N, C-alpha and C positions, 0 to 999 in steps of 0.2 A: 504494500500500500503503500500513500503517499503519506507526506508529512501531517497533513491535516489526518488521516486516519491513524497515525501514531499519536497525534496529539489526544485524539477523542478518548485513544486506550489507555493513555496517561491520566488523563480525568477520569474515567468510569471504573477502571480495574480497583479489586479490592486487593490484590496483592500488590505489597508496598515496593517488592522487587521492582514487579513486569511495570510500575509506574516510572522508577527509575529509569529500565531501559527503554522504555518509549522513547522517554525525554529524549534520550540520548539517542537512539534511532533518528528522530525525529529534528534533532537540532543538526545531526548530520546531512541530512537531507537539505535542510535550510541551507546552511552554510556552502554545501554543492552547488544551490542555486542563488548564493550570492546574499543571503538574508542574514549577515552576521548579527546585527542586534534580536532577530528572534530567534536566531541558534543559541546565543548567549544566555537570553533570558531561559530558553529551555534546560540549560547548561546547571545554569543557578538555582532554576526550582527542582533539579534532580539532586543536587547537592543540600538543598534543604531537606530531605526526605531522610530519617533516621537509618534507614537501611540500606543508605547508600553503599555503604563498605560490605555489605553483602551481596551486588547485584553483579555479579562477577562478569557479566557481557558488557557493563557499563565500564567497568575497571579492565578491562583487557580487550575486546575485540572492537568497543567503540574511542578506546582512551586515543589513540595516535589524531586521529580526526578531529576529536573533540579540541585535545591542545593543539592543534593546528586552526581550527577553526578562532578559540581565543588570543592568540598569536597575532592573528591575520586580523583580529578586529583592536588589536591593540589592547587587550584586556589580561594583562600578565599577570595581574592579581588573581583575577581565575584561574589561568593556566596553571600556577603554581597551586594553588588549589586542588588541581584535578592529579597533579604529580605525587601530589602529597595525603593523601585521602588514608589511605592503611598501608601495611604491608601487604604486598602484594602474595597471595595465595597461591597463583599458578605461573609457569614460566613465562607466559605471554602477557600476561599483567606487569611483570618485574621487567621484561624487555620494552614495554611500552612506557614505562616510568622511566626507565634509563634515557630513551629516546624524546620522553616529553620533557624532561630535565636539561638535557643539551639545548633542545631547542629554545626554553626559558631561557638561560643561561646568554645563548646568543643572542635574541632578542635585547638582553640587558646589557648587551656588549662587552660579556664575559669570553671573548672569542676562544682564548686557549683551553678554559673549561667546556665549553661547549665543543671544541674542536674533539677534545679526548672524549667527550660521551659521544658524539655521533659516529666515532670509530668503532667505541663498544657495542653502540646498538646497531651498526652495519654488522659486524659479527655475529651477533646476538642472532640478529633477523636471517642472516645467512644459513647459519647452523640451524635454525627451528623452519626453513624454506619459506620465508615470506619477500617475496621478490619486493612489490612494491614498497615495503617498508624498509628495504635494503637500497632501495632507491632514493627514496625520502632522506635516509641517514646519510647515504653519497654524496647528495647535493646539497647538504645542510654542511657538510666537510668539506666539500669546495667553497662554499659561503663563506666559512671561517679561515681556511685558507687565504683567501682572498684577502678579506679582512685584516687578516694580522700581517699582510704584505709578502707571501708566498705564493703566490700565484701562480708560479710555475710547478708548484706540486698540486695544484687543483686540478689540473685537466683530466687524470686518469679517474678520478673520483667523478667528475662532472660526466665524461664519457658515459662511464658503465651507468651514471643514473640516468642519464636520457637515453640511453639502448635500453634499459629493464622498461622506462616508461612508453617508449615505442612499441615494444613487442607485447606491451600490455594494453595499448591504445588508450592510456592515460592523458588525455589532451590538454586538460587542465594543468597539470604535472610537467607535461610537455614543455608548454607555454613558460612555465617556472624555471626549466632548465633553460630555455634560450635565452632565457633574460638572464641567466648567471653567466652563461657563454658570452651575453653581449658585455657583460661589467668584465669577465674574464681578458676578453680582448682588449677591452679598454685598459686596464690593469698592467698590462704586457707592453702596451706603448712607451 
């Protein structure tokens, strides 16, 4: 279903974990459609539900998209809350937290910390077999390398990210990679 269907489920379900998860899915859909304000509102609502730490899908599968959404909206406090909800109970959630913390560090200007986090996240996602998240981590690594003046080292990470995004048909992510490629080209001049 669409975001409206998930929001309806979030409002009508008597299961608190389902309310959290439905808000997370609706937020991901809203963010993908460019409605970051509504997406962040849904994330905030989910975080207010006491059972949020028990909603495994929200804390694992949805977490990477939700953190990217909050960061893209410039809401680093919300992103930080997402990656510090609870100790992860599953490997996917742990990997998502590492990647999310790296993104928050990058957005706060802590690019060396973020670089280490993105590299760790890429290794984790690679071992776990999640190519989309490997690509996002490699793209973050490339951005950080450019930011710390090591543009020459960014090429391999950027190429890997772009190739994965292309293979997966991730159009918006391909555009992000192309934007970073333009930054890389400018930094090399």
